[in-house]
DRENTI-370493 format. One record per residue (C-alpha): x, y, z. Coordinates in steps of 0.001 Angstrom, whole numbers, plus 500000, padded with zeros to 6 digits. Example, Ala and Ser with C-alpha at 12.3 -4.5 7.8 and 13.67 -1.06 7.14 Angstrom:
<recs>
512300495500507800513670498940507140
</recs>
This chain:
<recs>
330996653309473124330847651937476640327045652093476548326938650015473365329118647354474982326832647220478014323793646770475795325484643956473931326391642261477230322820642599478517321375641175475288323809638258475416322909637440478980319197637645478171319717635282475237321601632788477408318906633010480078316216632334477484318132629307476190318526627949479740314807628432480451313886626801477132316122623839477942314578623287481358311075623682479934311908621080477302313665618768479801310874618778482341307967619144479950304909616922480398304125615250477110302106612237476084303989608986475394304325607647471893303663603996471104304536601737468192301908599155467235302453596403464678299404594582463354298498591744461042295427591943458828292897589128458669292656588104454997291286585302452905293787582853451533294971579277451238296887577352453878298674574099453146300850571719455122303268569787452938306185567396453072308841567109450380310809564149449095312467562760445988311604559679443991312016557856440702309448557445437950308694553849437038306166552009434924303352550464436937304235546998435572307614545956434161308340542427432933311764540996432111311407538469429256313953535640429144314354532144427700314249528742429364316360527015426710319850527634425393320540528388421766321346530972419138319037533961418559317772533406415007315177536163414596314251539333416494310957540928415495310898543999417796313250546798418792313498549509421431310213551395421991308247548888419877304620548518420940303658544876421451300500542922422252300151540049424660301029536786422862302874538528420018305968536699418687308976538894419434311976536556418887312959533027417862315892530799418740317523528306416377315391525150416693317578522619414850319070521103418005315751521149419766313991519475416861316639516718416859315976516147420539312276516001419750312812513322417090314915511260419495312165511529422107309586510362419569311787507372418608312336506466422250308582506476422806307967504186419819310682501784421084309191501767424572305677501162423271306898498230421092308681496664424029305584497149426171303414495339423608305880492425423509306085492173427308302285492297427565301957489358425178304681487431427021302913487945430318299583486737428925301092483502427507303204482616430529300440483408432990298430480439431627301426478136431923302102479364435457298506478762436522298734475174435169301974474569437069303982474256433937306170477366434684308389477955437657307465480884439894310897482499439434310470482514435679306997483987436009308245486688438384310933487671435838308332487982433056306076490065435324309039492305436200309891492864432529306266493803431880306210496452434627309575497865433487308332498213429910305224499970431157307351502474433111309586503011430101306558504045428051305554506539430710309104507955430865309321508162427074306053510123426957307382512599429560310600513034427588308595513659424442306476516300426180309641517965427492311181518006424016307994519481422566307922522116425301311574523027424689310783523534421006307947525880421995310311527772424334312410528647421303309632531022420255309562534105422560306181535812423030305255539047424780303572538334428147301745541710428323300525544596426215303113547346426379306301548894425079309753547318424683311874549296427099315095547342426548316443544777424058319457542975425522320352540600422636321171540675418954320468538187416168323130535485416107323931535857419800324126532679421860322175532575425105322741529948427786319903529071430134321810527712433113321218528770436731319876532202435771317403532893433008319097535143430419317395538509429909316260539172426354313762542034426624312297544394429205308674545245428495306590547800430385302879548216430265301205551328428834303186554420429956300078556630429961299844555740433671303079555692435670304141555724439298306694557564441399308544555500443982309267558186446582311553557879449607309730559389452603311713560225455731310699558351458872309925561694460562307251562426457922305816558963457250303280559274460082301565562172458283301287560346454961297947558800453979296645557023450894294742559415448631296650562604449489297329564987446603300865565220445231302618567715442981306062567078441503308537568347438945311254566677436873314481568165435581313433567593431969310427569943432380311307572311435250308450574720434462305767571999434397304054570735437534302661567214437392299931565888439665299288562531441283297942560794444374299444558582447047298259555048446199300406552868448474302619553199451558304992550268451916305892548954455363309371547727454440311946550260455741314994551272453728318161552131455648321098553953454094323882555512456196321680555245459319318901557162457556315599555296457510313070555960454763309871554318453562308699553876449990305472555576448953303903554830445571302360557814443782300155557127440777300542559624437931298615560127434689300922560588431695298605561065428690301109562987426557303962560567427460306249563375428620307356561383431646309890558619431100310923555709433339313927556512435493313347560275435753314018561838439161310963563562440649310961566255443340307613565725445038305437567747447381302739565887449304299846568020450567299088566762454069296389569378454863294743572029452703292288574844453376291191577089450491289494580517450621289574580717454422290267583540456871293958583633457748296219585701459974299893585541460817300407582860463455302631585105465541299523587178466281298059584194468159301236583862470223301630587538471159300599588800474588301212592502475347303107593409478491300443594189481153302246597311482408302796598652478901299196597872477957297993599685481097300005602778480145298723602615476553295077602386477656295576605338480002296957607257477058293953606330474890291567607283477717293081610775477903292797611281474150289412609600473623287772608918476997284639607554475344286608604673473823287029602928477169283269602739477590282605601540474038285194598746474078283731595212474153283859593316477413286895590978477315286905587298478311288234586256481704290996584006480353294120585987479601296256583095478312297004583026474582296335579307474128293016578247475614293100574733474161294249573020470969291596574758468841291128578114470624293487581073470992293355584589472388294298587438470051294448591195470653292390593203468181293237596811467332290130598850466553290434602628466216293368602774468674291561600476471099293132597139472030290995594333473381291287590532473468289119588238471356288832584476471655289129582808468241288777579277466969291675578140464829292194575524462140295313574329460355298611576197460317301560576213457945303930577725460498303530581268459162299772581698458782296950580073460732293333579485459753290664581404461701287353579541461706285454581902464037285938585011466180287309587432463576286170588970460316288005589750457126289849593058457454290271592961461254293658594071462567295355591852465126298182593112467334301608591509466847303761593946468894303360596926471238306364599115472094306978602425473844308974604677471528310512607066474133311160605153477337313517607839478615310669610249479301308216607710480716308890604911483170306497601992483229304449601551486448306075599187488893304273595929489580303885595837493356301727592993494482298124593340493364298381597073492624299343596449488992296998594083487137295964593570483578293164595979482648291199593013481294291135590846484453287816591226486234288135591988489949286861589303492291284758590438495307286697590471498570285768588081501324285350588593505078288593588982506939291917590415506002291978592488502894288641594317503212285950595509505608283128593171506563279858593585504692277102595620506337
</recs>
């Protein structure tokens, strides 16, 4: 019985010893580090830069038709949405008062002409007497004065007659353009008074097959707007339909509301099926820049630069696993900065576990993706992050002076003096 207990104790101690040895072997083991790489794939796509705004649909030409004379509306020949032609009679005012004024003007002209004939004859007779000295100069001057007054009265009577005739013509209202009656503001029998302001009778718009959006563009975006840019917009009446247009005018007059400054942009829109109506609110998108079927990559890939120490450790790891990869990797450029200039960037390409920098030429960006015009091919993988998964087992090399440098910076030859032996 005692022997069995001793065996159990020995086995227990051996088990504990094995566990302790296994723990220390695990704790002080030499293993390879593990890295996490995130990449972005170079793909073909479309990149657009846009600005958004709201606006109101309007007809390209709207005319308010009024009257220049007062009177009672006698006849109305059109209604809402009626199509009219230029010169078409659309309403008439009661002409009885105007015709009476016309008759009075005609009578006044006849009276003035009769008086003028009499004064002309008087002047001719008395001129002979005056020349013979048989008529005093004062009497002759009075006859000459009466003649000139009668002549002026004829001229005034003719003007009054023309005015009366014109007022009679104003009683007939004609359409000034080809278009559609958008609004009728009067009824038959209604009295209109043409005083300081011309009374509004009708609002007529031109053909609604072509309309315009008056959009309010924020002052922060107006500098990017140009005539001819493509526009897409939607209206609440047809939320699933996208309408197209083009910027046709950018007005210089600013609009200020609650300290917010906007500018009006006119967008011309084709409306062949007449779905769009004046007054509709449009939510517009103006395409400032567009690039279709181009190579694109996530823009963050052009801003990412791996940590030099971490990259050094990663390349050492790759060299241990695949030593031939270090020799096959392409020779990197000298410049290690991400942004070389406004059109060139430095990206880090991942190729079969290798990481090396490539200089690329870039185009437009939408803030998420950027156009690649040269330097990469479709399907290439570009590094966006490099992390060490287990940093408790591996400490990164310390950067002490020039001992720790990027693996892609080419070493300059040392000069005479401190820092290296003189050349032989």
